[in-house]
Each structure stands twice: as structure tokens, then as C-alpha cells.
C-alpha positions in Angstrom: 0.0 0.0 0.0 1.4 3.4 -1.0 1.7 6.2 1.5 2.1 9.9 1.0 5.8 10.5 0.9 5.9 13.6 3.2 3.8 11.8 5.8 6.0 8.8 5.5 9.2 10.8 5.9 7.8 12.5 9.1 7.0 9.1 10.6 10.5 7.8 9.8 12.2 10.8 11.2 10.2 10.6 14.4 11.3 7.0 14.9 15.0 7.4 14.2 17.4 10.1 15.3 20.6 10.1 13.3 24.0 11.6 14.3 24.0 14.4 11.8 22.1 15.9 8.9 24.2 13.8 6.5 22.7 10.7 8.1 19.1 11.6 7.3 17.7 9.2 4.8 16.1 10.6 1.6 13.3 8.1 0.9 12.9 9.5 -2.6 16.3 8.3 -3.5 16.2 5.2 -5.6 12.4 5.1 -6.1 11.3 4.7 -9.7 8.4 3.3 -11.6 9.0 0.2 -9.6 6.5 1.7 -7.2 3.7 0.9 -9.6 5.1 -2.2 -11.1 2.7 -5.2 -11.1 3.9 -8.3 -9.3 5.1 -11.1 -11.6 4.5 -13.8 -9.0 4.4 -14.6 -5.3 6.5 -12.4 -3.0 10.0 -13.3 -2.2 12.0 -12.0 0.8 15.8 -12.2 0.5 16.9 -10.0 3.4 15.9 -7.5 6.0 17.8 -4.3 6.9 17.6 -1.4 9.3 15.9 1.4 7.4 18.9 3.7 7.8 21.2 1.1 6.1 20.7 2.7 2.6 23.5 0.8 1.1 22.0 -2.5 2.3 25.3 -3.6 3.8 24.3 -5.2 7.1 21.3 -7.6 7.0 19.5 -8.1 10.3 17.7 -11.1 11.7 16.1 -9.5 14.7 14.1 -6.3 15.4 12.2 -4.6 18.2 8.6 -3.6 18.4 8.0 -0.1 17.0 11.2 -0.3 14.9 11.0 0.6 11.2 12.8 -2.0 8.9 13.4 -2.5 5.2 12.3 -5.8 3.7 14.2 -6.5 0.4 13.2 -9.1 -2.2 10.9 -9.4 -5.3 7.2 -8.9 -6.1 6.6 -6.8 -2.9 4.0 -4.4 -4.3 0.3 -4.5 -3.5 0.7 -5.8 0.0 -2.4 -7.3 1.5 -0.9 -8.0 4.9 2.5 -8.2 6.6 2.6 -10.0 10.0 5.3 -10.4 12.7 4.6 -13.2 15.1 1.0 -13.3 13.6 0.4 -9.6 14.5 -0.4 -7.5 11.5 1.6 -4.4 10.7 -0.3 -1.2 10.0 -0.4 -1.0 6.2 -0.9 2.8 6.3 2.6 3.0 7.7 4.1 0.8 4.9 5.7 2.0 1.7 6.3 -0.6 -1.0 7.8 -0.9 -4.4 8.6 -4.0 -6.4 11.9 -4.9 -4.6 11.6 -3.3 -1.2 9.1 -2.5 1.6 9.6 -0.2 4.6 7.5 -1.5 7.5 7.1 -0.6 11.2 7.1 -3.7 13.4 3.8 -3.7 15.3 3.7 -3.0 19.0 0.8 -5.2 19.8 1.4 -8.2 22.0 1.6 -11.5 20.2 0.0 -14.7 21.6 2.2 -16.8 19.4 5.9 -16.2 18.9 6.7 -18.0 15.7 9.6 -15.6 14.8 8.5 -15.1 11.2 7.5 -12.4 8.9 4.6 -13.5 6.7 4.2 -11.2 3.6 1.0 -11.5 1.6 0.3 -9.7 -1.7 -2.3 -10.1 -4.5 -0.1 -12.9 -5.9 0.4 -15.0 -2.8 2.4 -15.3 0.5 5.9 -16.0 1.7 7.4 -16.4 5.1 10.9 -15.3 6.4 12.6 -16.1 9.7 12.9 -13.0 11.7 12.9 -12.6 15.5 11.0 -10.0 17.4 11.8 -10.6 21.1 9.0 -10.2 23.6 9.6 -6.7 25.2 11.3 -7.0 28.6 9.8 -5.1 31.4 12.1 -2.4 32.7 11.4 -0.5 36.0 13.0 2.9 36.6 11.4 3.6 39.9 8.6 5.8 41.4 8.1 9.2 40.0 7.7 10.3 43.6 8.5 8.0 46.5 6.7 10.4 48.8 3.2 10.3 47.4 0.7 10.7 50.2 -1.2 7.6 51.5 -4.6 7.4 49.8 -3.2 8.9 46.5 -1.9 7.1 43.3 1.7 6.5 42.8 3.2 6.6 39.3 5.7 3.8 38.5 8.1 4.7 35.6 9.7 2.2 33.2 9.2 0.6 29.9 6.8 -2.0 28.4 4.1 -2.0 31.2 1.4 -2.4 28.6 2.7 -5.9 27.6 2.3 -7.5 31.0 -1.5 -7.5 31.9 -1.1 -5.7 35.2 -4.1 -6.1 37.4 -4.6 -9.7 36.2 -1.6 -11.9 35.5 0.8 -9.3 36.8 0.4 -7.4 40.0 1.5 -4.4 42.0 1.8 -5.4 45.7 2.2 -3.4 48.8 3.5 -5.2 51.9 2.0 -8.4 50.3 -1.4 -7.0 49.3 -2.4 -6.5 45.7 -3.1 -2.8 44.8 -5.7 -1.4 42.4 -4.0 -0.4 39.1 -5.0 2.8 37.3 -3.9 4.1 33.9 -1.2 2.1 32.1 1.0 3.2 29.2 4.1 1.8 27.7 6.3 4.0 30.0 4.2 4.4 33.2 1.6 2.8 35.4 -0.4 4.1 38.3 -1.2 2.2 41.5 -3.5 3.2 44.3 -1.8 3.5 47.8 -4.1 2.6 50.7 -4.8 5.5 53.1 -3.3 3.7 56.1 0.0 2.8 54.5 3.0 3.7 56.8 6.4 5.1 55.9 9.1 2.6 55.0 6.7 0.3 53.1 7.7 -1.7 50.1 6.0 -1.9 46.7 6.5 -5.1 44.7 6.1 -5.4 41.0 5.3 -9.1 40.3 5.3 -10.4 36.8 6.4 -13.4 34.7 8.8 -13.6 31.8 10.7 -16.5 30.1 12.7 -17.0 33.3 9.6 -17.5 35.5 8.1 -15.2 38.1 10.0 -12.0 38.8 9.7 -9.5 41.7 11.1 -6.0 41.7 10.9 -4.1 45.0 10.5 -0.3 45.3 10.7 1.7 48.5 7.7 3.8 49.5 8.3 6.8 51.7 11.7 5.6 52.9 13.1 7.5 55.9 15.6 5.2 57.5 18.6 6.6 55.7 17.9 10.3 55.7 21.2 12.2 56.1 19.9 15.4 57.6 16.5 14.6 59.1 14.9 17.9 60.1 18.3 19.7 59.8 18.8 20.1 63.5 22.5 19.8 64.2 23.4 20.6 60.6 26.1 23.3 60.0 25.5 25.5 56.9 28.0 27.5 55.0 27.2 29.3 51.7 29.0 31.3 49.1 27.5 33.6 46.5 24.1 35.3 46.4 21.9 32.2 46.5 19.4 32.3 49.4 18.3 29.1 51.3 15.7 28.7 54.0 14.4 25.7 56.0 10.7 25.1 55.6 8.0 22.5 56.3 5.4 20.9 54.1 2.9 23.7 54.7 5.1 26.0 52.7 4.3 24.3 49.4 1.2 23.9 47.3 1.7 20.1 46.9 -1.6 18.1 47.1 -0.5 14.6 46.3 3.0 14.5 47.8 4.5 15.5 51.1 7.9 14.9 52.8 6.8 14.7 56.4 9.9 16.6 57.3 11.6 20.0 56.7 13.3 20.8 53.4 15.6 23.4 51.8 14.1 26.2 49.7 16.6 27.9 47.3 15.8 31.3 45.8 17.7 34.1 44.0 18.3 35.9 40.7 21.6 35.2 39.0 23.7 36.3 36.1 25.1 33.7 33.8 28.0 31.8 35.4 27.4 33.2 38.8 29.0 30.8 41.3 27.0 29.8 44.4 27.5 27.0 46.9 25.7 25.7 50.0 27.6 23.3 52.2 25.7 21.0 54.7 27.9 19.4 57.4 27.0 17.0 60.2 27.9 13.5 61.4 27.3 10.7 59.0 24.3 8.7 60.0 24.6 5.4 61.8 22.4 3.1 59.7 22.1 -0.6 60.1 20.9 -0.8 56.5 24.0 1.0 55.1 26.7 -0.1 57.5 30.0 1.6 57.3 30.4 3.0 53.8 33.9 4.3 54.5 34.9 0.6 54.4 33.0 -0.2 51.2 35.2 -1.5 48.5 33.0 0.3 45.9 30.1 2.7 46.1 28.7 1.6 42.7 25.9 -0.3 44.4 24.5 2.8 46.1 22.6 5.9 45.0 22.0 9.4 46.3 18.3 10.2 46.3 16.4 13.4 47.1 13.0 15.0 46.3 12.8 18.2 44.2 9.9 20.6 44.1 9.4 23.4 41.5 6.5 25.7 41.1 4.9 25.7 37.7 6.3 29.1 36.8 10.0 28.5 37.7 11.2 25.1 36.5 14.8 24.0 36.7 16.0 24.5 33.2 18.8 23.2 31.1 20.7 26.3 32.0 20.5 25.6 35.8 22.4 22.4 36.5 23.3 21.5 40.1 26.7 20.1 41.1 27.2 17.9 44.2 30.1 16.4 46.0 30.8 14.7 49.4 33.8 15.7 51.4 35.3 18.2 49.0 35.8 15.7 46.2 35.2 16.4 42.5 31.8 17.9 41.7 29.3 15.7 39.9 26.9 17.6 37.6 23.2 16.8 37.5 21.4 18.4 34.6 17.7 18.4 35.3 15.6 16.3 33.0 18.7 15.1 31.2 19.1 18.5 29.6 15.4 19.1 28.9 14.8 20.9 32.2 12.5 19.8 35.0 9.1 21.1 36.1 7.5 19.1 38.9 4.3 21.1 38.7 4.0 21.9 42.4 4.6 18.3 43.6 7.6 16.5 44.9 9.5 14.3 42.5 12.2 11.8 43.3 15.7 12.2 41.8 18.1 9.3 41.8 21.8 9.8 41.1 24.8 7.4 41.2 26.6 7.8 44.5 30.1 6.9 43.4 30.9 10.0 41.2 29.4 12.3 43.9 31.6 10.7 46.6 35.0 10.3 44.9 36.5 11.4 48.2 34.6 8.7 50.0 31.9 8.6 52.6 32.8 9.0 56.2 32.4 6.4 58.9 29.2 6.5 61.0 29.1 9.3 63.6 32.0 11.1 61.8 31.8 14.7 60.5 30.9 14.8 56.8 30.1 17.6 54.3 27.9 17.7 51.2 28.4 20.6 48.8 25.6 21.7 46.5 26.9 24.1 43.9 24.8 26.2 41.5 26.2 28.0 38.5 23.6 28.7 35.8 24.9 28.9 32.2 22.4 31.8 31.5 20.6 34.4 33.6 18.2 32.6 35.8 15.7 33.2 38.6 15.8 30.3 41.1 12.9 29.0 43.1 13.2 25.3 43.9 13.2 23.0 46.9 15.2 19.9 47.9 14.4 17.6 50.7 14.8 14.1 52.2 18.4 13.7 51.0 19.4 10.1 51.5 21.7 7.2 50.5 20.1 4.0 49.4 21.1 0.7 47.9 20.4 0.3 44.2 
């Protein structure tokens, strides 16, 4: 089935990001009257390529759902159906000519994984061995670990919509199944009971080819907070950034709350203005963490905290934060991976690797330790953001 070329190119460019303008594929290139050539017999598939492989140098035998591929062969016009694992591709997203067809592998779940492409035209059908692995569930974490009891928590990851959550797969809280709300490919909501205490555990229970799997996620974890309510913390700041200590009642959050005091940072800055705030106190004595000063590696630990931004003043790509423990090298966190971060008047959990923030090490329990938060916007910026519940957790 033919497709308007401009519409096709837009779909292709949306699916594939190439390294430079020189890598963008011109889908007009090489197309001739073969687009309208009648088939001379049943279809034949000789190879499959990534759609960006315009020279057809590296045939592939496996693809991922949602990927656009190029099928090469003979008599490929007038496609009636193209299936992957018995799931039909959307023919409105297909462009064919006699010796080639560009197809998007369908994202629908297959009940039968025969690992074949079946290509049917007005002249017959052919099959071709091609593997489309079942999408693996990937869990990133909770959008906010401090959602209030009685509200819905958002679980972030990939491929939730392939796993029948609420039936064959479950979200459990302390062993009890939870009601599941909206599910997309990249997120899923679950309802937290109103009487759920802090330091509870969410469990994502599902099955794959290796059997039943369980992924545990902390809900409102407080046992490893480094600064608690900030009593006993020594502060030192440099620059014009202003910080204050506030409680939950200082925010407009409706679905999230920290249950403890947090830091509120404000100020108006020129580009490259250097600002630091140092927090110093004894390292916590946590049975869960043990003595991290003796850890051979910190790669198995993360630094977590919650961030809050009002709608009107998001953290932008021009406002990265830099962090370090005990005067080591600064680690740069760019909000939203460079796209900026607007938490829309709610608390959102941030997870960073601990090792590059603590290149100078973590002190032994009950030993004086410092955390530097540095702020140097790359453009003029007005700051209004909050950070709270700073903690170290195991991955």
C-alpha cells in the first residue's frame, strides 16, 4: 500500500534520530516506476535491513517492536498483509515498491511467537525467519517515593502495557495487591491505601521467560535520611543564593509531602554566577547502610532526594546542580537530562549514582561529613526550587 511521501518521511524521522544531517535518509532516492510495477508472481524476501542502512550492507535477523525496517526481495507491491509473530503491521505505515518495503514492526502483543514475517500480496504469500523478542519489562522507579497515602503513585519504566497488570501481573504493597490505574508503555499508576505507613515496600510481580519476577521499590523511605529535620546541621554558603528551611505547609503540593523539613533555594543570578551551599554534620549510623567508609565500591549505592518546583519557575537546562561529598570532584546533575524539570507543584524523586558524587569517599558513621551543593547557571536565571529528604540508598 502506498503512502504519501511527506507523511512517511515524518514518521520515519520521528522513529529514528541520526547523528548528523548527513545521516538523514532521503526516501525519494532510488524510487522509480517500480513503485507501480505489477507483481510477476508470489512475493520473495531475500533479506531485512535497518531502514537507515541505505547501502544494504548489514542484514539483520532481529528487530524490536516499534522499529522501522526495510524488507528486500521481489514482487513486494500490492501488500495485503504483513505480519510479525502473527500480528499485522499497519499498512498505512508501509511504503512498498517491487523490490523493497519499509515497515514498522507492530507494537501489539503476540500470543504466538513464531519468529516469522509473513508477507502477503495479490499474488500469494511468503514467510521469512525474523525474531521479534518479547519486550522486557524495565522498571526505573517511582516518579515520587513520597506520594501521600490514599493517592496514586506513578511507576516509571518501559513496556508495562505488555504484561497485563491487574490480572496476571500485580503491584503489591506489603504483600497486598493494589488497584491499578492508567497504564501506558512507559508508566503505570497504582492506588496507595490511606493507612500505608512510611518505609513500606511496593513489589512489581510479573512473569517472563525466566519465570516469576519480583522488583521491590521503596515507598516513603526515611531510615537513611542524612539530615532529618536539619537540626545539628552546620551550613556555609558562598554567593548570592538564598536558602531557607521550611515545612510541608510552605508548598502547594496536594498529592505528595515529605513529612519533614526541606531546603528552599531562591535568588536571581547572572550567567556563570558561582554559588555554593555546604551541609555538614555527622554521617548517620544506619544498620541498613553499615560503614560505607569501608565499602570497596560505592557503585551499588545511589543518592536520592526529592525536588519541588512551582509551575512558573522550573529548573532549566541552564540551571544544573553540582554535588560532592567531602570536597571531592563535583558531579553535575542536569535536570531532565538536559530538557529541564518542572515538577508542577509536587515532589519528584531524583536518583543519582553515589560513586561519582563521593569520589573522596563517605565518612564512617558518627564522623563529621560535608555535602556541597553548587549552583552555576549557564544563563541568567531566577531560582525558586526546593530539595528535601536527601538520603543514600542501595540500588
